[in-house]
MARLOLO-665329 format. One record per atom (N, C-alpha, C): residue number from 1; atom name; z, y, x. Coordinates in steps of 0.001 Angstrom, whole numbers, plus 500000, padded with zeros to 6 digits. Example, Ala and Ser with C-alpha at 12.3 -4.5 7.8 and 13.67 -1.06 7.14 Angstrom:
2
     k    a        w        v        u
     1    N   507800   494310   513190
     1   CA   507800   495500   512300
     1    C   507800   496700   513200
     2    N   507080   497750   512850
     2   CA   507140   498940   513670
     2    C   507870   500030   512900
***
This chain:
92
     k    a        w        v        u
     1    N   838399   310973   749035
     1   CA   839872   311194   749818
     1    C   840097   311206   748615
     2    N   841620   310747   748333
     2   CA   842383   310286   747213
     2    C   843341   311881   746781
     3    N   843216   312386   745775
     3   CA   844016   313457   745596
     3    C   845744   313587   745966
     4    N   846151   312189   745747
     4   CA   847280   312094   745712
     4    C   847648   310743   747040
     5    N   846978   310778   748298
     5   CA   847336   310330   749065
     5    C   849096   309250   749670
     6    N   849516   309811   749247
     6   CA   851621   309418   749203
     6    C   851329   308346   748251
     7    N   850996   307956   747468
     7   CA   850605   307074   746224
     7    C   849871   305634   746812
     8    N   850100   304604   746676
     8   CA   849343   303640   747574
     8    C   848454   303555   746310
     9    N   847406   302798   746759
     9   CA   846067   302443   746175
     9    C   846112   301556   745634
    10    N   846189   301815   744192
    10   CA   846207   300679   742613
    10    C   844886   299970   742287
    11    N   844656   298849   741577
    11   CA   843237   298492   740749
    11    C   843490   299592   739544
    12    N   842443   299507   738895
    12   CA   842480   300280   737212
    12    C   843365   299601   736654
    13    N   843052   298092   736166
    13   CA   844015   297607   735854
    13    C   845531   297539   735646
    14    N   845815   297767   737587
    14   CA   847249   297890   737915
    14    C   847623   298961   737201
    15    N   847074   300286   737762
    15   CA   847545   301493   736883
    15    C   847589   301507   735493
    16    N   846552   301080   734550
    16   CA   846697   301167   733468
    16    C   848274   300433   732738
    17    N   848336   299324   733279
    17   CA   849857   298493   733433
    17    C   850890   299053   733054
    18    N   850716   300206   734823
    18   CA   852004   300861   734667
    18    C   852369   302261   734011
    19    N   851061   302573   733655
    19   CA   851198   303590   732208
    19    C   851623   303040   731021
    20    N   851169   302074   730969
    20   CA   851771   301446   729278
    20    C   853056   301716   729742
    21    N   853876   300589   730422
    21   CA   855338   300175   730859
    21    C   855851   301935   730256
    22    N   855035   302808   731306
    22   CA   856291   304281   730935
    22    C   856213   304398   729930
    23    N   854465   304574   728857
    23   CA   854773   304778   727787
    23    C   855784   304561   726829
    24    N   855854   303154   726936
    24   CA   856941   301889   726151
    24    C   858025   302162   726174
    25    N   858694   302825   727618
    25   CA   859857   303128   727971
    25    C   860082   304491   726988
    26    N   859569   304964   727294
    26   CA   859682   306867   726923
    26    C   859433   306484   725365
    27    N   859319   305798   724914
    27   CA   859348   305244   723034
    27    C   860230   304792   722864
    28    N   860322   303629   723719
    28   CA   862298   303151   723338
    28    C   862932   304573   723527
    29    N   863098   304671   724409
    29   CA   864405   306133   724760
    29    C   864150   306981   723508
    30    N   863153   307563   723331
    30   CA   863090   308777   722368
    30    C   863559   307613   720456
    31    N   863044   306646   720346
    31   CA   863214   305923   719502
    31    C   865112   305624   719491
    32    N   866013   305177   720761
    32   CA   867068   304521   721054
    32    C   868060   305704   720579
    33    N   868006   306623   721702
    33   CA   868313   307994   721288
    33    C   868108   309611   720286
    34    N   867123   309002   720079
    34   CA   866288   310452   719162
    34    C   866425   310537   717769
    35    N   867610   309384   717148
    35   CA   867641   308821   715829
    35    C   868670   310404   715239
    36    N   868435   310758   714171
    36   CA   869175   311859   713553
    36    C   870442   310720   712884
    37    N   871569   311574   713125
    37   CA   872500   311210   712324
    37    C   872894   311635   711246
    38    N   872853   310835   709954
    38   CA   873079   311322   708558
    38    C   874455   311277   708245
    39    N   875057   312099   707418
    39   CA   876371   312142   706833
    39    C   876348   311799   705580
    40    N   877594   310838   705111
    40   CA   877926   310325   704821
    40    C   878931   310752   703508
    41    N   878003   310947   701856
    41   CA   879299   311652   701329
    41    C   879778   310425   700434
    42    N   880894   310706   700705
    42   CA   882319   309987   699882
    42    C   882132   310081   698226
    43    N   882196   309310   697460
    43   CA   881919   309429   696513
    43    C   883664   310552   695654
    44    N   883091   311509   694963
    44   CA   883752   312068   694836
    44    C   883387   312812   693218
    45    N   884299   313684   692307
    45   CA   883795   314219   691254
    45    C   882693   314944   690989
    46    N   882565   315724   692029
    46   CA   881530   316927   692321
    46    C   880399   316401   692856
    47    N   880278   315010   693590
    47   CA   879053   314315   693906
    47    C   878347   313547   692507
    48    N   879541   313117   692127
    48   CA   879029   312490   690236
    48    C   878326   313494   689537
    49    N   878766   315009   689663
    49   CA   878680   315842   689126
    49    C   877230   316131   689243
    50    N   876911   316761   690503
    50   CA   875853   316978   690961
    50    C   874424   316340   690587
    51    N   874898   314781   690797
    51   CA   874098   313769   690689
    51    C   873531   313261   689136
    52    N   874437   313869   688435
    52   CA   874291   314404   686712
    52    C   873966   315377   686156
    53    N   873736   316270   687305
    53   CA   873119   317755   686598
    53    C   871952   317556   686982
    54    N   871112   316519   688482
    54   CA   869893   316201   688456
    54    C   869164   316044   687711
    55    N   869741   314912   686916
    55   CA   869114   313511   685908
    55    C   868371   314416   685127
    56    N   870012   315346   684762
    56   CA   869300   316026   683692
    56    C   868346   316827   683691
    57    N   867842   317699   684879
    57   CA   866796   318475   685101
    57    C   865694   317462   685330
    58    N   865770   316306   685812
    58   CA   864584   315327   685910
    58    C   863910   315183   684472
    59    N   865363   314780   683821
    59   CA   864572   314679   681927
    59    C   863608   315617   681307
    60    N   864857   316777   681732
    60   CA   864113   318346   681126
    60    C   862649   318735   681447
    61    N   862785   318528   682969
    61   CA   861209   318288   682991
    61    C   860069   317659   682855
    62    N   860473   315906   682808
    62   CA   859744   314721   682481
    62    C   859418   315327   680863
    63    N   860403   316074   679886
    63   CA   859773   316329   678393
    63    C   858819   317402   678370
    64    N   858918   318248   679239
    64   CA   857949   319429   679590
    64    C   856782   318928   679784
    65    N   856797   317977   681106
    65   CA   855215   317934   681465
    65    C   854355   316469   680179
    66    N   855433   316435   679612
    66   CA   854998   315297   678687
    66    C   854208   316426   677054
    67    N   854529   317307   677137
    67   CA   853941   318115   676075
    67    C   852726   318977   676575
    68    N   852829   319175   678018
    68   CA   851449   320054   678304
    68    C   850375   318843   677658
    69    N   849715   320279   677668
    69   CA   848460   319295   677404
    69    C   847588   318924   678293
    70    N   846653   317910   678677
    70   CA   846594   317424   679962
    70    C   845145   317866   680141
    71    N   844438   318283   679191
    71   CA   843060   318253   679530
    71    C   842540   319811   678692
    72    N   843048   320914   678475
    72   CA   843054   321609   677666
    72    C   842756   322817   679310
    73    N   841766   323927   679174
    73   CA   841068   324448   680146
    73    C   840832   325985   679199
    74    N   841332   326439   679950
    74   CA   841181   328080   679655
    74    C   839379   328447   679279
    75    N   838997   328762   678273
    75   CA   837981   329277   677996
    75    C   837190   330414   678934
    76    N   836424   330027   679851
    76   CA   835722   330366   680650
    76    C   835237   331930   680269
    77    N   834747   332749   680717
    77   CA   834425   334502   680050
    77    C   832988   334295   680418
    78    N   831934   334695   679501
    78   CA   830348   334302   680047
    78    C   830470   335768   680793
    79    N   829723   335627   681970
    79   CA   829102   336866   682691
    79    C   827453   336617   682710
    80    N   827390   338016   682098
    80   CA   825791   337892   681877
    80    C   825009   337187   683377
    81    N   824293   336909   683293
    81   CA   823475   335940   684366
    81    C   822669   337034   685480
    82    N   823165   337471   686763
    82   CA   822508   338856   687370
    82    C   821111   337834   687986
    83    N   820326   338648   688841
    83   CA   819326   337911   689847
    83    C   820403   337710   690995
    84    N   820397   336518   691739
    84   CA   820587   336470   692481
    84    C   820107   337061   693710
    85    N   820607   337418   694901
    85   CA   820141   338734   695993
    85    C   819917   337925   697170
    86    N   818653   337318   697549
    86   CA   819164   336239   699012
    86    C   818938   337219   700288
    87    N   819468   338253   700380
    87   CA   819690   339819   701366
    87    C   821154   339351   701892
    88    N   822066   339171   700120
    88   CA   823435   339359   700292
    88    C   823848   338430   701452
    89    N   824787   338882   701957
    89   CA   825348   338163   702914
    89    C   825916   336749   702352
    90    N   826979   337836   701606
    90   CA   828031   336742   700719
    90    C   827529   336597   699621
    91    N   826369   336706   698774
    91   CA   826070   335998   697920
    91    C   826517   336242   696823
    92    N   826660   338348   696410
    92   CA   827778   338457   695515
    92    C   826597   339184   695111
***
């Protein structure tokens, strides 16, 4: 007994084809109408100033990154070795 008797009995291949067509249609509609709208900023002195300041910030960050030592690690403090407690749940 079919769970949806009002639908005609279709073969498995036809059901898969219908599902693929519906999925592609939904995907096309989503891509077509779901686009984000972008605001285009016209050239102005303020936009040029912001671009210049962001460039200065990026250059400063590059200089700071070049000055930082790459392989330096802080010295680890030596802790006395304690016997391991095998009964501890969290191994502290």
